[in-house]
C-alpha positions, 0 to 999 in steps of 0.5 A, spaced: 509 867 971 514 861 971 520 862 967 518 856 962 512 860 960 516 867 960 521 863 955 516 860 951 513 867 950 520 870 948 521 864 943 515 864 940 513 871 939 517 873 933 514 866 930 507 868 931 508 875 928 511 872 922 504 869 922 500 875 922 498 875 929 500 878 936 502 873 942 497 876 948 499 870 953 501 863 954 498 859 960 501 852 962 497 848 967 493 842 968 487 840 965 482 834 965 486 832 959 493 832 962 498 838 962 496 843 957 500 849 954 495 854 951 497 860 947 493 866 946 493 870 939 490 876 936 490 880 930 486 886 927 480 884 924 479 877 929 483 871 929 480 865 925 481 857 925 486 858 920 490 863 924 490 858 930 492 852 925 498 856 922 501 859 928 500 852 932 504 849 926 509 854 926 511 854 933 510 847 935 517 845 933 520 851 937 516 849 943 518 842 943 526 844 943 525 848 949 521 842 952 517 845 957 514 839 960 521 835 961 519 830 956 512 829 959 506 829 954 502 835 954 497 838 949 498 844 945 492 849 944 492 856 940 486 860 941 484 867 941 481 870 948 474 871 945 470 877 946 467 876 952 473 874 956 475 878 962 481 883 962 486 882 967 493 883 965 496 890 962 497 887 956 490 885 955 488 892 957 493 895 952 490 891 947 483 894 948 485 901 948 480 906 945 475 900 945 468 901 950 469 897 956 464 895 962 467 895 968 465 893 975 468 894 982 468 891 988 466 897 992 463 904 990 467 909 987 464 916 986 457 912 989 457 907 983 460 900 982 459 899 975 462 904 969 462 904 961 467 908 958 472 908 952 479 905 955 484 911 954 490 909 959 492 903 962 498 902 967 500 897 972 496 900 977 490 904 974 486 904 968 482 910 965 475 911 962 473 916 958 465 917 959 461 922 956 464 928 959 469 926 964 475 921 965 475 917 970 481 913 973 480 907 976 485 903 981 486 896 978 486 893 985 478 895 985 476 892 979 472 886 980 471 885 972 472 888 966 470 886 959 469 889 952 462 892 951 458 888 946 453 892 942 448 888 938 
């Protein structure tokens, strides 16, 4: 993570909190429309378009003050991760604590490459899933994909 992105996260996290949301991640990079700063938020019960608009308005002047782009134009986007997003960072896993996940591995663990279970622990190196009668700890480097299990 770049120092500019870290600086943005530290500066806007309290502002996002005052809007009733939590800051999950900030990304800054090139898109087809030019440079884009994307702020991902979450809140209990889900993020609405109104939440995104409220946060965008609240953080806009603070981001301009920091000048992440050295005076060059960029787009500011505020969004939620969405339900189907792959979990990658410790923060993303922590947000999904006690929820049911689908996890696919690069190589078999205990003879299987796919697991479903409730996320009960996470740290920088591992996640732990509670499955029916067993708790399984999986090294994060072994995970090909992990996402929220959607039940319809």
